[in-house]
C-alpha positions in Angstrom: -3.3 -176.2 32.1 -4.3 -177.2 35.6 -8.1 -177.3 35.8 -9.5 -176.4 39.2 -12.7 -178.3 39.8 -13.9 -176.4 42.9 -16.4 -177.8 45.3 -20.1 -177.3 44.2 -18.9 -177.0 40.6 -17.1 -180.4 40.8 -20.5 -182.0 41.4 -23.1 -179.7 39.8 -21.0 -178.7 36.9 -19.2 -182.0 36.2 -20.4 -182.1 32.6 -19.1 -178.6 32.0 -15.7 -179.5 33.5 -15.4 -182.6 31.2 -16.5 -180.3 28.3 -13.7 -177.9 29.2 -11.2 -180.7 29.2 -12.3 -181.9 25.8 -12.4 -178.4 24.2 -9.0 -177.3 25.7 -7.3 -180.5 24.5 -8.9 -180.2 21.1 -7.4 -176.6 20.9 -4.0 -178.0 21.7 -3.6 -177.6 25.4 -2.6 -180.3 27.8 -5.0 -180.5 30.8 -4.3 -181.7 34.3 -7.2 -182.0 36.7 -6.6 -180.9 40.3 -8.4 -182.6 43.2 -11.9 -181.2 44.0 -12.0 -178.9 47.0 -13.2 -175.4 48.0 -11.1 -172.4 47.0 -12.3 -170.6 50.2 -14.4 -167.9 48.4 -17.4 -168.2 50.7 -15.2 -168.1 53.8 -13.5 -165.0 52.4 -16.8 -163.4 51.7 -18.1 -164.1 55.1 -15.0 -162.9 57.0 -13.9 -166.4 58.1 -10.3 -165.4 57.5 -8.7 -168.4 59.2 -10.7 -170.9 57.1 -10.1 -168.9 54.0 -6.3 -168.9 54.5 -6.4 -172.7 55.1 -8.2 -173.1 51.8 -5.6 -170.8 50.1 -2.8 -173.1 51.5 -4.7 -176.0 50.0 -4.8 -174.2 46.6 -1.0 -173.5 46.8 -0.1 -177.1 47.6 -2.3 -178.5 44.8 -0.9 -175.9 42.3 2.7 -176.8 43.3 2.0 -180.5 42.7 0.5 -179.9 39.3 3.6 -178.4 37.8 1.5 -176.6 35.2 1.8 -173.3 33.3 -1.7 -171.9 33.9 -4.6 -172.5 36.3 -8.1 -172.5 34.8 -11.6 -172.7 36.3 -15.0 -173.0 34.6 -16.6 -171.0 37.5 -15.7 -167.3 37.5 -16.8 -167.0 41.1 -13.6 -168.8 42.1 -11.3 -166.6 40.1 -10.6 -163.7 42.5 -10.0 -166.1 45.4 -7.6 -168.3 43.3 -5.7 -165.2 42.2 -5.3 -164.0 45.8 -3.9 -167.4 46.7 -1.6 -167.5 43.7 -0.7 -163.8 42.9 2.2 -164.8 40.6 0.3 -167.4 38.6 -1.9 -166.8 35.5 -5.4 -167.8 36.6 -8.2 -167.5 34.1 -11.4 -169.1 32.9 -11.3 -171.1 29.7 -13.0 -168.8 27.2 -10.0 -166.5 26.4 -7.8 -169.5 25.9 -10.2 -171.2 23.6 -11.0 -168.0 21.7 -7.2 -167.6 20.9 -7.3 -170.9 19.1 -10.8 -170.7 17.7 -9.7 -171.8 14.2 -8.9 -175.3 15.6 -12.5 -175.8 16.7 -15.5 -176.6 14.4 -19.1 -176.8 15.5 -22.3 -178.4 14.2 -25.2 -176.0 13.4 -27.8 -175.5 16.2 -31.1 -173.7 15.0 -32.0 -172.4 18.4 -32.3 -169.2 20.4 -30.6 -169.0 23.8 -30.4 -166.3 26.5 -26.9 -165.7 27.8 -26.6 -164.5 31.4 -23.1 -163.0 32.1 -22.3 -163.3 35.8 -20.9 -160.3 37.6 -17.6 -162.1 38.2 -17.3 -163.0 34.5 -17.8 -159.4 33.4 -15.8 -157.7 36.1 -13.1 -160.3 37.2 -12.6 -162.7 34.3 -13.6 -160.1 31.7 -14.2 -163.0 29.3 -17.7 -162.2 28.1 -16.5 -161.0 24.7 -14.5 -164.2 24.2 -17.5 -166.3 25.2 -19.7 -164.5 22.6 -17.0 -165.1 20.0 -17.1 -168.9 20.8 -20.9 -169.1 20.8 -21.1 -167.2 17.5 -19.1 -169.9 15.9 -22.0 -172.3 16.2 -23.9 -171.9 13.0 -27.6 -170.9 13.3 -27.4 -170.3 17.0 -29.1 -167.0 18.0 -27.6 -165.7 21.2 -29.6 -163.0 23.2 -27.4 -161.5 25.8 -29.2 -160.4 29.0 -28.4 -156.9 30.5 -25.0 -156.9 32.1 -24.1 -156.0 35.7 -25.1 -154.1 37.8 -28.1 -156.3 37.0 -26.9 -158.9 39.6 -29.0 -162.1 39.7 -28.9 -162.1 43.5 -26.8 -165.2 44.1 -23.5 -163.4 44.8 -21.7 -166.0 46.9 -23.4 -166.3 50.2 -25.7 -163.3 49.6 -28.5 -165.7 48.5 -28.3 -167.4 51.9 -27.9 -164.2 54.0 -30.4 -162.0 52.2 -32.9 -164.4 50.5 -35.7 -161.8 50.0 -33.4 -159.3 48.2 -31.8 -162.2 46.3 -35.2 -163.2 45.1 -36.1 -159.7 44.0 -32.8 -159.4 42.0 -33.4 -162.9 40.5 -37.0 -162.0 39.5 -35.6 -158.9 37.7 -33.2 -161.0 35.6 -35.9 -163.7 34.9 -38.2 -161.0 33.7 -35.7 -160.2 30.9 -35.4 -164.0 30.1 -39.2 -164.4 30.0 -39.5 -161.5 27.6 -37.4 -163.5 25.1 -38.5 -166.5 23.1 -35.6 -168.7 24.0 -35.0 -172.5 24.3 -32.2 -172.4 26.9 -30.6 -170.1 29.5 -26.8 -170.1 29.7 -24.7 -169.0 32.6 -21.1 -169.8 33.5 -21.3 -169.5 37.3 -22.7 -172.4 39.2 -24.2 -170.3 42.0 -25.9 -168.0 39.6 -27.2 -170.9 37.5 -28.6 -172.8 40.5 -30.3 -169.6 41.7 -31.8 -168.8 38.4 -32.9 -172.4 37.9 -34.7 -172.3 41.3 -36.5 -169.2 40.2 -37.6 -170.8 36.9 -38.8 -173.8 38.9 -40.9 -171.6 41.1 -42.5 -170.1 38.0 -43.2 -173.7 36.7 -41.0 -173.0 33.8 -39.5 -175.9 31.8 -36.7 -173.7 30.4 -33.4 -175.6 30.9 -30.3 -174.0 32.2 -26.8 -174.9 30.9 -23.2 -174.0 31.2 -22.0 -172.5 27.9 -19.1 -175.0 27.8 -21.5 -177.9 27.9 -23.4 -176.4 24.9 -20.1 -175.8 23.0 -18.9 -179.3 23.6 -22.3 -180.8 22.5 -21.9 -179.0 19.2 -18.2 -179.5 18.8 -17.1 -181.6 15.8 -14.0 -183.8 16.7 -11.4 -183.6 14.0 
């Protein structure tokens, strides 16, 4: 597996990327980390076609150098752009691959209740939400409360949060109203843009609720064999 770190995720989600490496290797996969750079998703969303194609070329060169069988990312927002750049390559997030080898992974109990936010790209592009639930349910005593699925967008949506901040805030407040109605100790979300957006909203509400990538939680509870 070649792991694509991305740009913002390579910094803001470094813990989750290391967690992905540990879990994939524990499940029997060999992981190669690609250099960190932008896949071009924001350029593509904003119509900057020349910059988007330059990013796609960068993806293709890095993939060729990796000599891997699959390309994986922990951020579902990158998936569609990576698949456009590499139409003949299997590009996925990690959950389906881990769920296929779930019997190789054991987890410590965690008596806690968490809210699971499923990003639009995870539900509609990666389509890995069921696999993620399967993995989280393997943690004994963990109570997972899934938030309403899309079309309940959190408002981040690539550059939408920058171009339409008022609408992004309204959408985010709707999602957080569901979170606040639950007695949870953590908010989980796989997409870095969504999680930063939601965390900013929680901060504005003076909430101390932590946000976390699901892979980070899974790695924290994983029992090395």
